[in-house]
N, C-alpha and C positions, 0 to 999 in steps of 0.2 A: 356609644354602642355601634353606631353606623360605621365608625372608623375601624372597629374590631372586625366587622363583617367584611369590609373592604380588604383588610389585611389578610383575612382568611381566604378570600377569593384569589388574591394575588399569590399566596402560597400554594393554593391548589393548582393554579395555572402554571407556576414554576415547576411543580411536581410532575404535571403531565408533560411538560417540555423536557424535563430532566430524564424521563424514561427513554424517549427517542434519542436525545443527545447522548445519554449515557451509553446506549448501544453503539453509537458511532464512535465515541471516544474509546470504547472497549477494544476496537479492532483497527481503527483508522491509523494510517501512518502519521508520524509527527505528533499528533495529539495523543495517541494511545501507545507511544513507544514504551518498551519495557523499562528503559533507563530513566523514564520520568517518574519521580516519586508518586506514590498513590495519592497523597494529600494534594499534590499539585494537579493531578489529573481530575480529582473530585472538584477542586476549585475551578479549573478550566471548564468542566462540564456545567457547573452551577452558573458561571458567568455567561457562557454561551446560551444556556437555557433562559436566562433573563433577557438576553438579546433577542431570543426567538418569540417573545410574547406578542409583539405587534404583528407577526406573521401567522400566528396560530389561528386566529379567527375565533368563532364561538366555541366554547368548551361543551362537552357532552354533559347533560344533566343526569349523570349517573354517579353513584357513590363508588369510589375506587375499591372499597371493601366488599362490594357486592359481587355476585357471580358474573354479571355482565361487566362490571368494572375490572375484574381479574382478566377476563377475555380481552378487553380493550388494552390492558397493560401488556398482555402478551403480544398483541398486534403491534403496538408502538415499539416494543423492544425488538420485534422481528424486523420492522422497517429500519430501525437504526443500525442493527447488526448487518443487514443486507447492504446498506450504504457503506458502512465501514469496511466490510469484507471486499467489496468491489475495489475500493481504493487501496486496500492492503495488497491485493493481487498485483497492483502496479509496482510496489516496492519489492515484491517477491521476484520480479524479473531481475533485480540486481543480484539476488542470491544465486539464481540459476546461471546468470552470465558469469559470475565469479567462479562457480563450479566448473563451467566449461573451460574457462581460461586457466584455472588452477590445474586441471588435468593435463592440458597441453604443455604448461610450463614445468610440470613435475612437482607442483606444490599441493597436490591433492591431499597429501598427508598432513599439511599444516592447517589445522582447524582451530576455531575459537568457540568456546562453550557459550552458547547463547541461551539464557533462561527461557526465552520465548520460542525459539526455533530449533533448539538442540545444538548439535555440532554444526557450525557454519564455516564454510571455507574462508581462509584468511582474506583472499581477494574479494570474496562475497561481502565481507564487512567493509572493505574499501569502497566497493560499488554502492553499498547502502549509505555510507557516510556521504559519498559524493552526491548520490541521488537526493538525500535529505537536504543538503545545502543548496542544491540547484532548485529543488521545489520551494524551499523557503525564499530563495532569491527571486523566484517568479511569482510569489504570492499565491502559491498553490493552496496553502492552508486557508487563505481567505476565500478562495473559490470553493473549497470543501465546505466551509461554514455557510456560504451562499447557497450551495446545493442542498444543505439541510433545511435552510429557510424556504427554498422553493418546494421542498417535499411537502410542506404543510399546505401549499396551494394545490398540489396534486392529490395528496391524501390527507385531508384534514383529520384532526384527532377524533377517533371514534366513528369515522364515516367511510372507512375503506381499509383495505389491506392489500398486500402484494399477491398478485395472481399466481396460481400454481405453475403455470407455464413459463413464468419468468425465470425459473431455475435453469432451464435450458439456455436462456440468454446468457446467464452467468457462465455456463459451461463453454459456450462459444467464445465468450470473452477471454477465456483461458488461452485460446489459440493466438489471440492478439498479443497477450503477454509473452507467449513463447516466441513469437516473431520479434517482439521488441528486445527480448533477452539476446537473441541471435544477432540483432543489429548492434548491440553493445559489445558483444564478444567477437564479432566477425573480424575486425582489424587484427586483433592479437592472434586469433586462430589462423588466419591466412599467413601472417608473418611466421608463426611457429611452424606451420606446414611447409613453408618454403625452406626453412632451416633444416627440417627433418629430411626433406628431399635432397638437399645439398649434402648432408652428411651421409645419406644413403649412397650417393654417387661416390663420395670420398671413400666410404668403406669398401666399395668394389675396387677402387684404384689402390688403396693401401689397407689390406685386410688386417695387418698387425697393429693398426692404430687403435688406441683405447678410446673409442667414441664416447663412452660414458664419462670419462674424466674430462674430455674436451667439449663434448656436446652439451652437457648439463649447464655449465657456466655460461656458454654462449646463448643457449635457449633462454636461460633465466634473465640474462642481461637484455637481450632483444625484447623479451616479453615486457619488462619494465619500461623500456624505452617506448614501445608501442602504446602501453597503457598511459604513459605520461602525455603522449601526443593525442591519443584518442579522447582523453578526458575533456579536452577543449571543445569537442564537437558533440558532447553527450546532451547538452541542454536541449537541443532540438528534439532528440529522441524522447527524453523524459517529458517534455511539454506535449508531444504528440500522444504519448501513453496516458497522460493525465487528462487530456482532452477527450480521448476515447473513453476513459472512465466516467467522465461527466455525461457523455452521450449515453453510455450503458446504464448509468443510474437513472436517467430520465426514462429510458425504455423499460427498465424493470418496474419503476413506480407507476408508469402508465399502462403496464401490461402489454408492452410490445410496440 
């Protein structure tokens, strides 16, 4: 009989952990990517939840089916969603950078239907794939799991929630993501701008030249060359954005 009670307590602990971890997996990059099958995401959330048990501390002596229990479940889900949303913003910088570069290269009409984000620029998908591979190579997914574990030390289960003023911190974090996207797109944008200026000078010297027939292939080719060269230096930018996300997560959980 004692073993049955111990199993029930362990299942209850995993359930409490699964609520917060599920909120993270719902939105976080890599773990909650839309191309990951739902069964795999549930399995990942369950495994991470069991790994969080040593970090959770004492559980609230409240039934999850009571009114207070439902309120605690909402708090736990809110904490997990907030953590996942902050890290999701990091990957959204890739979509924005791809949109900027696509517009300059003349590929803004080339979009990919993304079930999660709608119509995504083709180069945006390239940036997202590159960012995902770089984040996996730098063990960013492990740092994300570590951040979830640290959240239990800052906000134990049933003993705290995110402050209302933390929403403004997330809004300010959006400016950092905007700056990161511009850092990613800046090499290609500058190169394309130089080509457009050069063709503007040529059009004044030879007005009869069909610039669309000549300029579009040159712009496209130069854009891909710059993209190939700039990809080698993107790891520093992505690491900086992910570090900023870790700092922002700590600030949001601690209330500033």
